[in-house]
DRENRO-975442 format. One record per residue (C-alpha): residue number from 1; x, y, z. Coordinates in pm, 1 decimal, padded with zeros to 6 digits, m for minus. Layout:
+-----+----------+----------+----------+
:   i :        u :        v :        w :
+-----+----------+----------+----------+
: NUM :        X :        Y :        Z :
...
+-----+----------+----------+----------+
END
This chain:
+-----+----------+----------+----------+
:   i :        u :        v :        w :
+-----+----------+----------+----------+
:   1 :  00589.1 : m02004.0 : m00073.6 :
:   2 :  00416.7 : m01668.1 : m00111.1 :
:   3 :  00588.8 : m01332.1 : m00072.2 :
:   4 :  00383.1 : m01044.2 :  00064.1 :
:   5 :  00488.0 : m00690.7 :  00144.1 :
:   6 :  00318.8 : m00384.6 :  00289.0 :
:   7 :  00167.2 : m00110.4 :  00074.1 :
:   8 :  00408.7 :  00160.1 : m00044.7 :
:   9 :  00693.3 : m00005.5 :  00146.7 :
:  10 :  00763.0 : m00319.1 : m00049.0 :
:  11 :  01121.6 : m00344.6 :  00082.0 :
:  12 :  01209.3 : m00629.1 : m00150.0 :
:  13 :  01575.3 : m00561.6 : m00078.1 :
:  14 :  01518.1 : m00707.8 :  00271.2 :
:  15 :  01384.1 : m01038.6 :  00136.0 :
:  16 :  01725.8 : m01161.8 :  00014.2 :
:  17 :  01570.5 : m01265.5 : m00315.6 :
:  18 :  01914.2 : m01329.6 : m00465.9 :
:  19 :  01971.2 : m01633.4 : m00243.8 :
:  20 :  01649.4 : m01790.2 : m00375.9 :
:  21 :  01730.4 : m01691.0 : m00733.6 :
:  22 :  01425.2 : m01464.1 : m00761.1 :
:  23 :  01455.5 : m01191.0 : m01023.5 :
:  24 :  01393.0 : m00829.9 : m00919.8 :
:  25 :  01348.0 : m00535.6 : m01158.4 :
:  26 :  01563.8 : m00223.8 : m01155.0 :
:  27 :  01278.6 : m00052.5 : m00966.3 :
:  28 :  01289.4 : m00313.0 : m00689.3 :
:  29 :  00973.2 : m00501.3 : m00789.5 :
:  30 :  00978.2 : m00880.7 : m00792.7 :
:  31 :  00935.3 : m01000.8 : m01150.1 :
:  32 :  00631.2 : m01224.7 : m01197.1 :
:  33 :  00447.4 : m01388.7 : m01483.0 :
:  34 :  00074.6 : m01355.8 : m01546.3 :
:  35 : m00013.8 : m01592.4 : m01260.0 :
:  36 :  00185.5 : m01398.7 : m01038.6 :
:  37 :  00459.8 : m01657.6 : m01006.7 :
:  38 :  00824.7 : m01557.4 : m00990.0 :
:  39 :  01090.5 : m01706.7 : m01213.7 :
:  40 :  01131.7 : m01975.6 : m00944.3 :
:  41 :  00848.3 : m02230.4 : m00985.0 :
:  42 :  00614.3 : m02244.7 : m00684.3 :
:  43 :  00712.3 : m01904.6 : m00543.7 :
:  44 :  00452.2 : m01631.8 : m00589.3 :
:  45 :  00481.0 : m01257.5 : m00519.8 :
:  46 :  00150.5 : m01091.2 : m00428.6 :
:  47 :  00055.3 : m00728.9 : m00387.6 :
:  48 :  00265.5 : m00417.2 : m00427.9 :
:  49 :  00596.3 : m00605.5 : m00431.3 :
:  50 :  00529.8 : m00734.3 : m00785.3 :
:  51 :  00447.8 : m00396.8 : m00941.6 :
:  52 :  00137.9 : m00535.9 : m01116.2 :
:  53 : m00108.2 : m00318.5 : m00927.0 :
:  54 : m00149.2 : m00122.4 : m00611.0 :
:  55 : m00339.1 : m00139.1 : m00287.7 :
:  56 : m00572.0 : m00399.8 : m00142.4 :
:  57 : m00776.3 : m00457.3 : m00457.3 :
:  58 : m00485.9 : m00594.3 : m00657.5 :
:  59 : m00327.4 : m00781.7 : m00368.8 :
:  60 : m00653.5 : m00961.6 : m00294.7 :
:  61 : m00698.1 : m01043.3 : m00662.1 :
:  62 : m00342.5 : m01182.0 : m00669.5 :
:  63 : m00440.0 : m01404.1 : m00375.2 :
:  64 : m00751.0 : m01526.3 : m00559.4 :
:  65 : m00546.9 : m01612.4 : m00868.2 :
:  66 : m00285.7 : m01803.7 : m00667.9 :
:  67 : m00550.2 : m01984.7 : m00458.5 :
:  68 : m00721.1 : m02104.4 : m00776.3 :
:  69 : m00388.1 : m02229.1 : m00910.4 :
:  70 : m00300.3 : m02411.5 : m00588.9 :
:  71 : m00644.3 : m02572.4 : m00556.2 :
:  72 : m00667.8 : m02632.4 : m00932.2 :
:  73 : m01011.5 : m02471.5 : m00951.0 :
:  74 : m00962.6 : m02258.9 : m01260.8 :
:  75 : m00691.3 : m02050.8 : m01420.0 :
:  76 : m00748.0 : m01677.2 : m01402.3 :
:  77 : m00452.0 : m01449.4 : m01451.3 :
:  78 : m00337.4 : m01095.1 : m01392.4 :
:  79 : m00429.7 : m00993.1 : m01749.1 :
:  80 : m00793.7 : m01079.2 : m01671.0 :
:  81 : m00796.4 : m00831.9 : m01381.8 :
:  82 : m01051.6 : m00553.0 : m01397.8 :
:  83 : m00859.8 : m00228.0 : m01367.9 :
:  84 : m00952.2 : m00038.5 : m01052.3 :
:  85 : m00915.9 :  00328.0 : m00980.7 :
:  86 : m00600.6 :  00260.5 : m00779.0 :
:  87 : m00416.6 :  00138.3 : m01089.8 :
:  88 : m00546.9 :  00426.0 : m01300.2 :
:  89 : m00451.0 :  00713.0 : m01072.6 :
:  90 : m00212.8 :  00597.6 : m00797.4 :
:  91 : m00018.4 :  00924.8 : m00789.4 :
:  92 : m00337.7 :  01120.7 : m00735.8 :
:  93 : m00435.8 :  00893.8 : m00447.4 :
:  94 : m00094.1 :  00941.9 : m00291.9 :
:  95 : m00132.9 :  01317.2 : m00311.5 :
:  96 : m00463.7 :  01297.5 : m00121.7 :
:  97 : m00297.2 :  01173.2 :  00198.5 :
:  98 : m00330.2 :  01414.8 :  00491.5 :
:  99 : m00042.3 :  01656.1 :  00535.1 :
+-----+----------+----------+----------+
END
């Protein structure tokens, strides 16, 4: 199973993670390891909901990591991710939205 949420509105409280035993941080992010798998084996949390990056760049990279794990191609991880501008200055990007 893979959990995905929309940018800036991760709404993890609506996923009922408690019933699956999935750990969530105090900030509302789903806790993941470096592969981005939750504490429940076989359940992955991709994108903004895991707090490991922001925007499409990170979410797509999460997908690539999980796809490689599922298809046993190779083992990349989140720590190998090349930092993009969205992780470096997310608050600045948010402030650039049209009023």
